[in-house]
N, C-alpha and C positions, 0 to 999 in steps of 0.2 A: 289777137283775141283779147277781150277785156275781162279782168277779174271781177266777179260779181259777189262772191262770198269767200271768206277766209276763216279757217277753224284751226285752233291749236289743240292737238289731241291730248286728252286727259290721261294721267298715269294709269296703267293697267296692271292688275295683279299678275295676269298671264297675258302674253301677246294674243291678240284677237285679229282674225282676218278682216281686212278693210270692208268687204261687202257686208259684214255683220256690224262692224263699228260705225259705218257710215250712215246707218238708218237714223234719220232725225237730226243729223248735225247741220244740215243746210235747210233753209226755209223753202227754197225753190226746187230742190231735188231731195225729197224726204224719205221715199220708200226704197226697199232693197232693189226692186225692179228698176226704179228711176235711177238709182246709183249705178246699176249695171249698164243701163243705156248710156248714161253720161260717160262712163269709162270707155265704152265701145266707141263713142263719138270723140274720144280723146279730149274731154273737157275738164278732167280732174288731174291735178298734179300733187304729189306728196314729196315735200322737200325738193321741189323743182324737177322731179322725175315723174314721167307719165305713170299714172296709177294703174294697177291691175287688181282684179278681184282676189287674187291669192296673196297680195301684199299683207304682211302682218304689222299691226299697230301696237307699239309698246307704251307710247306716251311722249309728248313733246314735239311730235311731227307737225309740220306746217302743211295743212291741207287746203288747196286752193281750187275753187270752182270757177271756170271760165264760161263766158257767154258765147254761144255758137255764132259764127259769122253769117250763117244762113238765116234769112228772114222768113219766118213761117207765117202763112196766112191763117188766122184763127177764126173759126166759126163756132158759135155756141150751139150745141146740139139741143134741139127742142124735143125732148123726150121726158114725159112725166114719170117720176119715180115715187112710189109710195114710201113715205118716211114713217117708221114706227116708233123711233126714239131719236131725240136730238138734244144736245146741249152745246156749250161753247167749245167742247173738246172732242166730241165724237158723235157719231150717228149710227143708227141701225136702219137699213133700208131693205125693201123687198126686191129681189131680182127675179123677174119672170123667166121662164124657160125660153131658150132661143135667142138670148142676148149675151154677148161677150162681156166679161167684167172689164178687161183691158186688152190692149194689143194695138196693131197697126190700123185697124178699121176705124172709121169715124163714129159709127153707131156702137158705142160701148157705154157701160154703166159709168166708168170713170169720166168720160166726156160729158155725161149728163148731170153729174153731181153738182157743179157750180150753180146750175140753174135751179136745182131742187133743194139745196141746203142753204141755211142762213150763214153768212160769213162770220167767222169767229172774231171776237173782239180782243183776243189775246195777242200779246206782242209776238209770240212765236207762231202765229197763224200761218197756215200754208194752204195750198190748193187741196181740197179734200181728196184723200187717197184710200182705196180699199186696203184692208189689212191682210186679207186672206183671199183664197180663190174659191169660186164655184164654177163647175163645168158649164159650158155653153148650154147643154140640154137640161141642166138641173135648175130647179126653182128654189127660192128660199131666202133666208136672212143673210145679209152681208154687213160686216162691221167696217166702219169707215172712220179714219182719223182726220181731225181738222186742225191740229197743231203738231209741230215737229216733236214736242215732248210726248204728246199722247200717242203718236204713231210709234215712237221708240218704245214706250212702256207697254203698249198693247202687243207689239211684236214680241216683246220679252215674255208677256203672259202666255202667248201662244207657244213660244219655245219651251216654257216651263210647264206646259200642259195645264194651265190654270183657267182656261176658257173651255167650258163644257158645251159641246155641240150635240144636238139631237136631230137625227134625220128619220124620215119615214120612206119606205120603199114598198113596192109591190113586187114580189118574187114569184118564180114559177116552180111547181113541183111539190111533193110531200116533204115538208120541212119539219125538223124537230122543234120543240117549243121554245128553247132558249139555248144560248151557249156563247162561247168566245172563239172567234176565228183568229188564229195565229198563222200568218202567211206573209212571207217577205215580199215587199214591193220595191222594185228597182234595187234589189240586193240589200235592202234595209229592213230591219225588223218592223213589223206592223201588226196591230191587233185591233179588233172590233168586237164589241159586245152586241148581241142581237136578242130580240124577244119577239116571238110571233104573237100578234094581238088577235088576229082572226084569220080563218081560212075559208074559202068558198070553192065549190066544185066548178070546173071549167071543161067544156067539151074539147077544146083545142089543147089546153095546157094542163089538163088533169086537175091541178089545184092552183089557186092564186092565193098568196099570203100577204097580209098587211104586216110589215115588220118594222119594229122600232130599232134604230141603230145608234150606237154611241161609239164613234171612233176614238181610240185611245192614242192614236198617232195621226199625223196629217200628211200622209203620202198622196201623190197624184193618182187620182182615180181609185183610191184605196177601197171604197165601199163597193164599187162596181167589180173590181178585181177579186175582192174577198168573197163576195156572194157567188160569183162565177166559179171560183176555185172549189167551192163545196157543192157545185152542181145545181145551184139555185139562182140563175141569172136574174137581173132586174128586168122587169117587163119593159120592152121597148129599147133595150140596149143593143145598138147596132155594131158596137165595137167588141164587146166581151161576151156576147151571147151567141149561141148556136144559130146558124142561119135559118134552120127550119122552125125555130121558135121565136123569131123576130116579129114583133107587132109593128106594122107600118102605119104611119100617118098620125099617131097619137103622141109621139115623143117619148122621152124617158120618164119612167115613174119613180123619180127620186126627188125628195123635197127636204130642204134644210129648214126644220120647223122651229128650233129653239136655240137661243144663246143665253148662257148663264155665266156671269163673272163679276168680280169686284172692280168697280170703276177705279182706274189707276190714279186718278187725280182726287176725286171726292171720297173714295172708299165706300161709296154707296153700292149696295147689292143690286145688280142689273139682271133681270130675267124677262126676256122678250120672246113671245111665241106668235107664230103665224099659222093659221088653219090650213088644212090640206087643200090643194087645188080641186076644182070641181071634178076633174077626170078621176081622181081618187075616190071621191064620195059617191060617184055613180056605181062603183064596184062594191065599196064598203060603206053602206048607208049609215050605219051606227057610229061611224067615226068621221062624220062631216065636221064635227067641232071637237078638236083635240086640245084647245087652249082653255 
């Protein structure tokens, strides 16, 4: 195998796991998921020893990235993606429901990004990479990094909870007007603030509620699990909903509507909003425009 990038680790106040430290240190493998894949493929070595995700970095280690001997046939995905904000460092795009953000499938948002975003002119430009996840059935805003430094800094903002995300969901049942859900997800503390904006009567579901959600932690399927835990599953949730209350054929009524944060490079205040999908506004007419 051939070495394509080398990095000397910076001195750390406290040792840090390599899968955390490795985010953004390479131009060709820049995200945490990409680092983990490269480790799995045995393409990264630390001081001449095969890297692991649990390896701790203290500083001074020589980290080498090798090129795979397998030759991949690359096809550019022809999928139009709506871009709501873009500069030389990052972008915010709209992910429709029913499309994977990333993974082993060809049709993913990640594979569509090079065709839809302008190439960064920065020296540390990399292939555009999503910074966080959105579930397959969830629609909404997705933050994308375009340089290794931006990816590293945006990931840190998420870790420090300095990126505010606002979601909207339609839930089932008679729900209290507002509150905070504290319920562990995957044995980790998780909390979500909610506020009911409007409720309508339903013959099948008794009540349907338009709910504004602000997750204070970022656990997998957190909003779906939290609402289900208090007995108010999201309409269309086939995984965490009761089987007799599942709405078929319309998908999940969960939408990531707003992202607010301070730009990690320019320090500009970023606030981007995307209106509710049509299926929401058919039930709650007064909230067709939330931005």
